[in-house]
C-alpha positions in Angstrom: -37.6 19.6 -56.5 -38.4 22.0 -59.3 -41.9 23.5 -59.7 -43.4 25.9 -62.2 -46.4 27.8 -61.0 -48.3 31.0 -61.8 -47.0 34.0 -60.0 -49.4 35.6 -57.4 -49.7 39.1 -56.0 -47.8 37.8 -53.0 -44.8 37.3 -55.3 -44.5 41.0 -56.4 -41.7 41.9 -54.0 -39.7 38.9 -55.1 -40.3 39.6 -58.8 -38.9 43.1 -58.4 -36.0 41.8 -56.3 -35.1 39.3 -59.1 -35.5 41.9 -61.9 -33.2 44.4 -60.0 -30.5 41.7 -59.6 -30.8 40.9 -63.3 -30.6 44.5 -64.3 -27.6 45.2 -62.1 -25.8 42.3 -63.7 -26.7 43.5 -67.2 -25.3 47.0 -66.3 -21.8 45.3 -65.6 -21.8 43.7 -69.0 -23.8 45.8 -71.5 -24.7 49.3 -72.3 -28.4 48.4 -73.0 -30.3 46.8 -70.2 -33.8 46.3 -68.8 -35.8 49.4 -67.7 -37.3 49.7 -64.3 -40.7 48.0 -64.6 -43.8 49.6 -63.3 -46.0 47.6 -60.7 -49.2 48.0 -62.7 -48.2 45.9 -65.8 -46.7 43.3 -63.5 -50.0 43.0 -61.6 -51.9 42.8 -64.9 -49.6 39.9 -66.1 -50.4 38.1 -62.8 -54.1 38.8 -63.0 -54.1 37.4 -66.6 -52.1 34.3 -65.6 -49.3 35.4 -68.0 -46.5 35.2 -65.5 -45.0 32.2 -63.9 -42.3 31.4 -61.3 -39.8 28.6 -61.2 -39.2 27.4 -57.7 -36.4 25.1 -56.6 -36.4 23.6 -53.2 -39.2 26.1 -52.2 -37.3 29.2 -53.3 -38.2 31.3 -56.4 -35.3 31.2 -58.8 -36.7 32.6 -62.0 -39.7 34.5 -63.3 -41.2 33.8 -66.8 -43.5 36.1 -68.8 -45.6 35.1 -71.8 
């Protein structure tokens, strides 16, 4: 089952884990890649309900920003 929900503060560790995996992959293919994100702006996005997570079978598989 696939669900789309707002991210919460409890998701921050997983958000940064997914970003690191994505950035590490980008580094293998491209010279330009995502920077390391600061925690503050991520918390603001969560507080403002501007960040979502896609869950598949209970596991977060993607993060979306508005």
